[in-house]
C-alpha positions as CSV (number, residue, x, y, z in Angstrom):
1,M,15.8,66.3,-52.1
2,I,18.3,69.1,-52.5
3,R,17.4,69.5,-56.2
4,S,13.7,69.7,-55.5
5,T,14.3,72.2,-52.6
6,F,16.4,74.4,-54.8
7,A,13.8,74.2,-57.6
8,A,11.1,75.3,-55.2
9,T,13.2,78.2,-53.9
10,L,13.9,79.3,-57.4
11,A,10.1,79.2,-58.2
12,L,9.2,81.2,-55.1
13,T,11.8,83.9,-55.7
14,A,11.1,84.2,-59.5
15,G,8.2,86.6,-58.9
16,V,10.2,88.8,-56.6
17,T,13.2,89.1,-58.8
18,L,11.0,90.4,-61.6
19,A,11.0,93.8,-59.9
20,F,14.7,93.7,-58.9
21,A,17.3,94.4,-61.6
22,H,20.9,94.2,-60.6
23,G,22.6,94.6,-64.0
24,D,23.9,98.0,-62.8
25,V,26.4,96.3,-60.5
26,A,30.0,96.6,-61.9
27,P,31.8,93.3,-61.5
28,Q,34.8,93.5,-59.3
29,P,38.0,91.6,-60.3
30,V,38.9,88.5,-58.3
31,D,42.6,87.6,-57.8
32,T,42.9,83.9,-58.6
33,G,46.7,83.8,-59.1
34,T,47.2,81.2,-56.4
35,L,44.8,78.7,-57.9
36,P,45.5,76.3,-60.7
37,T,44.7,77.7,-64.1
38,L,41.9,76.0,-66.0
39,G,42.4,77.1,-69.6
40,E,40.0,78.8,-72.0
41,E,37.4,76.0,-72.5
42,W,34.8,76.2,-69.8
43,L,34.4,73.1,-67.6
44,T,31.1,71.7,-66.6
45,E,32.1,70.3,-63.2
46,N,33.8,72.1,-60.3
47,P,37.5,71.3,-60.5
48,Y,38.4,72.8,-57.1
49,R,36.6,70.3,-54.9
50,S,39.0,68.6,-52.5
51,E,38.5,65.1,-54.0
52,A,39.6,66.4,-57.4
53,A,42.2,69.1,-56.5
54,G,43.3,68.3,-53.0
55,E,42.5,69.9,-49.7
56,E,45.0,72.8,-50.0
57,V,43.6,73.9,-53.4
58,W,40.0,73.5,-52.1
59,A,40.8,75.6,-49.0
60,E,42.4,78.3,-51.2
61,A,39.4,78.2,-53.5
62,V,37.1,78.7,-50.6
63,R,39.1,81.7,-49.4
64,I,39.2,83.4,-52.8
65,G,35.6,82.5,-53.5
66,A,34.5,84.1,-50.3
67,S,36.1,87.4,-51.4
68,G,34.7,87.1,-54.9
69,Y,31.3,86.3,-53.7
70,N,31.2,89.2,-51.2
71,Q,32.3,91.6,-53.8
72,N,30.0,90.5,-56.6
73,C,27.1,88.4,-55.4
74,A,26.2,89.2,-51.8
75,R,24.2,92.3,-52.6
76,C,21.5,90.1,-54.2
77,H,22.1,86.5,-52.9
78,G,22.8,87.6,-49.3
79,L,25.7,87.6,-46.9
80,E,27.0,84.1,-46.2
81,V,24.8,83.1,-49.1
82,I,21.7,83.4,-47.0
83,S,19.1,84.8,-49.4
84,G,16.7,87.5,-48.2
85,G,14.2,86.5,-50.9
86,L,15.3,88.7,-53.8
87,A,17.3,85.9,-55.4
88,P,17.6,82.1,-55.2
89,D,19.2,80.8,-52.0
90,L,22.3,79.2,-53.6
91,R,23.1,77.2,-50.5
92,F,20.5,74.6,-51.7
93,L,22.2,74.3,-55.2
94,E,23.4,70.7,-55.1
95,A,27.2,70.2,-55.3
96,E,26.9,67.8,-58.2
97,E,26.6,67.8,-62.0
98,Y,23.1,69.3,-62.1
99,G,24.1,72.2,-59.8
100,D,27.3,72.8,-61.6
101,E,25.6,73.1,-65.0
102,W,23.0,75.5,-63.7
103,Y,25.5,77.6,-61.9
104,V,28.1,77.9,-64.7
105,E,25.4,78.8,-67.3
106,R,24.1,81.6,-65.1
107,F,27.6,82.8,-64.2
108,R,28.8,82.9,-67.8
109,D,25.7,84.3,-69.5
110,G,23.8,86.1,-66.8
111,Y,20.0,86.2,-66.7
112,T,17.7,88.6,-68.5
113,Q,13.9,88.7,-68.4
114,N,11.6,90.9,-70.3
115,G,14.5,93.0,-71.4
116,I,15.7,93.6,-67.8
117,T,19.0,92.3,-66.7
118,K,18.5,90.4,-63.4
119,M,22.0,89.1,-63.3
120,P,25.0,90.4,-65.3
121,A,27.1,88.0,-67.3
122,F,30.3,87.5,-65.3
123,G,32.0,84.9,-67.5
124,E,34.2,87.0,-69.7
125,L,34.8,89.6,-67.1
126,L,35.9,87.4,-64.2
127,G,36.9,84.1,-65.9
128,Q,36.3,80.5,-64.9
129,E,38.9,80.3,-62.1
130,A,36.9,83.0,-60.2
131,A,33.6,81.3,-61.2
132,W,34.6,77.9,-59.7
133,A,36.2,79.5,-56.6
134,I,32.9,81.3,-55.9
135,R,31.1,78.0,-56.5
136,T,33.3,76.2,-54.1
137,Y,32.7,78.8,-51.4
138,V,28.9,78.8,-52.0
139,E,28.5,75.0,-51.8
140,T,30.5,74.7,-48.5
141,R,28.2,77.1,-46.6
142,P,27.2,75.3,-43.4
143,D,23.6,74.5,-42.5
144,G,22.7,77.0,-39.8
145,D,20.5,74.6,-37.9
146,S,23.3,72.0,-37.5
147,L,25.7,74.8,-36.4
148,D,23.1,76.1,-33.8
149,A,23.2,72.7,-32.0
150,F,26.8,73.4,-31.0
151,A,26.5,77.2,-30.4
152,D,26.7,77.0,-26.6
153,E,29.7,74.6,-26.6
154,L,31.5,76.7,-29.2
155,A,30.9,79.9,-27.1
156,E,32.4,78.1,-24.0
157,M,35.4,77.0,-26.1
158,R,35.8,80.6,-27.4
159,D,35.9,82.0,-23.9
160,T,38.6,79.5,-22.8
161,L,40.7,80.1,-25.9
162,E,40.3,83.9,-25.5
163,A,41.6,83.6,-22.0
164,G,44.6,81.6,-23.3
165,S,43.9,78.7,-20.9
166,A,42.7,76.0,-23.4
167,D,44.4,72.6,-23.9
168,V,45.2,73.3,-27.5
169,S,45.4,69.7,-28.6
170,A,42.1,68.8,-27.0
171,A,40.4,72.0,-28.3
172,Q,41.6,71.3,-31.8
173,A,40.4,67.7,-31.7
174,R,37.0,68.7,-30.3
175,L,36.6,71.5,-32.9
176,A,37.4,69.0,-35.6
177,E,34.8,66.6,-34.3
178,I,32.2,69.3,-34.2
179,A,33.1,70.4,-37.8
180,G,32.5,66.8,-38.9
181,E,28.9,67.0,-37.5
182,I,28.0,70.3,-39.3
183,E,26.4,69.7,-42.7
184,T,26.0,71.7,-45.8
185,L,22.7,72.3,-47.6
186,S,24.3,71.6,-51.0
187,G,25.4,68.1,-50.1
188,A,29.1,69.0,-50.2
189,P,31.0,66.7,-47.8
190,V,32.8,69.4,-45.8
191,A,31.2,72.6,-44.4
192,D,33.4,75.6,-44.1
193,S,32.1,76.3,-40.7
194,I,33.6,78.3,-37.8
195,A,34.5,75.1,-36.1
196,Y,36.4,73.9,-39.1
197,R,38.2,77.2,-39.5
198,A,39.2,77.3,-35.9
199,A,40.4,73.7,-35.9
200,V,42.6,74.3,-38.9
201,Q,44.0,77.4,-37.3
202,L,45.0,75.6,-34.1
203,A,46.4,72.7,-36.1
204,A,48.6,75.1,-38.0
205,G,49.9,76.6,-34.7
206,A,47.9,79.8,-34.6
207,P,47.6,81.6,-31.3
208,Q,44.6,80.7,-29.1
209,D,43.2,84.2,-29.4
210,K,43.2,83.9,-33.2
211,A,40.9,80.8,-33.1
212,A,38.8,82.6,-30.4
213,E,38.3,85.5,-32.8
214,T,37.2,83.2,-35.6
215,L,34.6,81.7,-33.2
216,T,33.5,85.1,-32.0
217,I,32.9,86.4,-35.5
218,G,31.1,83.3,-36.6
219,L,28.9,83.2,-33.5
220,S,28.0,86.8,-33.9
221,A,27.1,86.3,-37.5
222,A,24.8,83.4,-36.6
223,N,22.9,85.7,-34.3
């Protein structure tokens, strides 16, 4: 289902991207110093998924990937990876072998059509650590519809946390439950949602207002 949906999205956007060249975008460097190095030979499967690298590496890859994506990809593929129609919506690119192969080929070699660069080749400029970090971020984008189902409850929790009157343990547990209900469009098992981020912050001992800020920013972006 995910593969067919992404293929349909790619077909629908192909005509639009003919008129939109973005080869003039200068790639911005991505600091991947806190991620495991991967060597010179390019991999064909994402090595930073939690089941392969562990949750800490996965979370760091998501963090670095978010920065790399926003600097290099968001202009065409959209903020939070929500495409405006000029380029494929990468949230639907399945988090499995097929999606990895398609992604890494485009990232390394770029895409040119009729002599016009639609996507620059990022491989040699950014390296594969940056490539797979961005991939990790992209595939963990939450399904907006599943997030919307909890928007009112998350807003109420935000208000309580902002006031500093929440039962932190209960709030963290409920945020974790909500996070488990929010799906990705790629099929990745964990969505990097605002509920997930706030739950992790509280579990790590962050102040209530920090988790409230995370929820505020996420809820504002969703609207």
